N, C-alpha and C positions, 0 to 999 in steps of 0.2 A: 347154760347161759353160768361161771364159776364164780363164787365169790371167795375172794383171797385178800386173808388176812392177815396184821402187819407183824405178824409170824412170819406169815409164809413167802415176804418181801423181804424181811430180813435173812432169811437160808438166802437170795438169790443177787440180793445188790449190794455193791460196795460204789466210796465216792469214784473213782476210775472209771466203771462201766455206769455211774450216773454219769461225768463230765464225755465219753464218750458217743450215747445217746442222744446226750443237747449239741453235742456238736454235728453227728448227722444229722439231727427237728431243725438244726438253726442253718444248716447249710442248704437241705427243701427249703429254706422260709425267704434265705440268700435269691434262691434261681427261681423264687414265683413257683414254687409246688409245694407248698404248704400254705392252708388260710388259719386265720385267727378268731375266735372269738372274743369280740372284750369282756371285760369283766360288768357282772351289772348285781347289783346290789338294793334288800330293801333293805327295811328296818323296825322297828316295833317293840311294843315292850310286854313285856310275863309273866305277871305274878311281881311287879314293881321290878323288874329286873331290865336292861335294854338288849336284844336280841335283833340279831340280820344274819341275814341268807346271802348267801353270794353264787357265780356260776360263769363259767369260763370256759372255755371249748377250744377247740383244732381240728380238721382235718390231715392228714398223715398221706402219703403217698406209700406204696410201697416200697423198703428199704434191704438188698437184697431176700434175706430170709424173713424181714419183717415184713407183715400184710399192710398194706393202706387200710388205714383204721377213721373215725369218726371216733370223738371224747370228749368227756362232760366233765372237771371236775366242778362238787357241789362242794357247801361249808357251810357250816352252824357257827355263831358265834355269840353265848350271852359271856355274861360279867368279864368280857376277854379272853376267853378259851373258846381254843375254835376245835372244831373236830370236823377230817376231809373225808366223802367219797370222790372213787374215779369211774366214770360206767365206757365202757368199752363198744364200738362197736364195728363187723364189719360195714370199709365203705362197697366193697363186692355187693355186698347180700342186703345189707342192712340187720343182722341177724345181730340180736346180743351178743358178745363175746364175756364181760367180768365184769365185775362189777367187785374194785380192788379198798380195802382200808388204808388210806393213806395220809396219816397225818406225819409216820417215819419218811416216806417219801418225796414228802415238801418240807418236809427237815434240813432232807438231802437234796433236791430239786433246789432250791433255792442259792447252796452253799456251791453246790459243781459249777451250777452256771456265771457265781464271781469268778469260780476258777478258772472254767473258760476262759472270761472276760481277758483274766488275769494275763495268763496262757496267751493269747494270742496282741493283748498290749503292753504288759509292764516288761521292763529288763528283763535280760535275763538275769542277770546280775544281782536281782532282790537278793538282799539277805537280812533285812531287817522288817518284820510285818509285828505292828499295830494294830486292836482292837479294839474296838468303842464298844462297850456293852457291854455285859457277863451272864448274857443269858442263852438261852437254846444255840441260837444263831451264831451267836460273837463264839460258841465254840465251833460248831460245826464248819462256822470260814475257819476258823483259823488250821482246822486237821483236815480242810481241803487244800488252802492255798499252798499248807508247805509240800504238798504233793505236786506242784506244778514250779516252783521256784526253790533256788539255795538257801531257805531258810535257815538265820542260825541262832537269831534268837527273837523272843515275839515279846512285845508290851501291850500291857491290858489297861483302857483305860476305863473308868467306868463310878458312875451314882455311888453305889455299891456293891460288892460282893468278888470286884478285882485281886483284889489279896487272895480271894479264894479260887479264883478262875484261875491267877496264873500261875499257882500252887498247880492244881488239877492237869494244865496246857505241859507245862514243864514234866509231870509225871508222863503221861497220855504222851507228850512228841518226841522224848530224849533231848530236848534244847534248853535252851536259858530262859527265865522267863521272870518276871516282875513288874508289877502294877504300878505305873505312873500319873503323871498328871497329863493335862490334856497338850499346853504346850512342847513337854517332853515327846510325849509320843506324836504330835505334829512331825516337829521337827527332826526327827533320829529315827522316819522308819520309809523303805523306799514304797512299800506296801502299806495301806488303809486301807480298813475297813469299819465300818461305821453300823451297827447295828444295835437301834438306839429306837426308842419309842422316844424319843427328843423332841418337841415343836420347832426347835430353834438350828440354829447349827452348834455342833459341840467343837470347835474349833474352829481358831485364827485358819481362813488358808493360807495369809504372807507368812507365814511359818514352815511349809509344807517344803521341801527340797526340790529342785528342778531335779526333772527325770521320774518322778515317784508318780505310781499308782494307786489310787482312790475308786473303791468301792466303796457303794450308797444304799443302802438294801434294808433299812432298817423302816420305811414309811412308802408306803402307795395311798398318799390320800393326797389332795393339791392345795391340803391347811397345813401341812408337816416339810420340814429340809432339815437337811442335818450338814449338809453342805452351803459356804459362806458365796456371795457375788466375790467375793476376791480369788480363791479359790480358780469360781467356773470359770471370772473372766481371765484368770491365768492361765488353763486347757488349753490344748494343742486339738486332742480327739474330745466327745464328750460321745461314750456307748449308751447305746439304750438296747432292750433288748425290741421293741417295734411302736414305730411312731403314734401312731395311734394310741396306746396304750398309755405312754410316754406322756404325752399333751393331752391326757383327759386328768392323772395320777397321779404323774413324778413332782412334788411339791419341790424339792430341788431345783427346775427349772421354771417352774409356772410362778414360785417369789420370786426370782429374778429380776434383777432391773432392764427396762426393755435394752435390747440390745449384746447385755451382757453373754452370751450364748450363741453367736450366728445361728444360723441355721446346716450355712455351708459345711459349721464345723460337728453338726451332730450326725454319727452314722450309726445304724441296727449293726448287731454281729451280727446278724445271715449276711449283710453287704462285708463285713472285716471279712470271712469267711471264706468269700467268693472271689472278692478282691480289696487285697490287704492294702490298711489306710499306711507312709509312708509314714515313720518319727522320728527326731533324733532322736540322741541319747541325753540330751537335757527336759525334755520337751515333758508334761505330765501330761499325763491319761482317764479319766476319768470315767467309770461306768457306772449308770443309774437304772438300781432293781427297783419295777415294783410288780414281777413277775408274771407272768403268761399263762397261760392253758395252753399252748404247746411242749413245756416246757414238762405239765403234767403228764400230757397225753401221749409226751415222749417216755415218758418211765415207764409210765402205765404199760405202753404195749411191749418196753423190752422187760419188765417183768410178769406177765402173761404170756410172750411167748417162749423165755426161759419154764414157767411152769407146765406148759403146754397147752393152754390152754386161747393160746389164735398162732 
């Protein structure tokens, strides 16, 4: 069994490859060929600090040169700081193949899943991106989303750090970027991405323009949301990674008033890949992410294969 370090991961994985790996895995899921283990959490305290341990996983069939695998992601949390590991096993023999340090591709996998969702659901002419939040995921998502749509400008809205992130993105992406308030970001963007820790909606859904795509990735708990009922009621489609996870962890949906999001308007990413949904140019589409083990196992398998571990 091989230990794959963060440095190893960085040598073989980039955002485009991450999207391709997730596209293949979600297609398997949409065809009923992949199984997902829901997230389980335990919490406690140690030396006066809150701690938590979480685990999730998936089973993937073979895909071309990629072998069939079983995988689990386990991660610790202490005082809001996280450390991630993924373990892979052969589905043919049950033998362990590799354990991967997974902080880097946890960052990449969340943004890659959003980029995949935007590529499936957003208008092809989307040119203005608004990012809510100024942390690691906000930057990773901006870098990923400009790869799937012809973004010409980036708007950044955050309680702190917006101007600094806008300057970083302008330098890194070669596109104009500026800090704005929430109303401006909501009204001007074709692509909106929320990556905050806010427990309540971060913009007024009535201001979102027709035809916009909105991705919400900041929360994976039932008690926090970033999107309001107004936006959700306007959405033609609401995509989730996996209904089971969304029904347990998607606070944006769980806190919505009854009837705001009818079940027939909710679709899994894998279902959309296998049978794309029709959408008019004026339709608003929403992607609500909570993160599932399928994503981690798919990227871990791809990295391990590239490094000769499976």
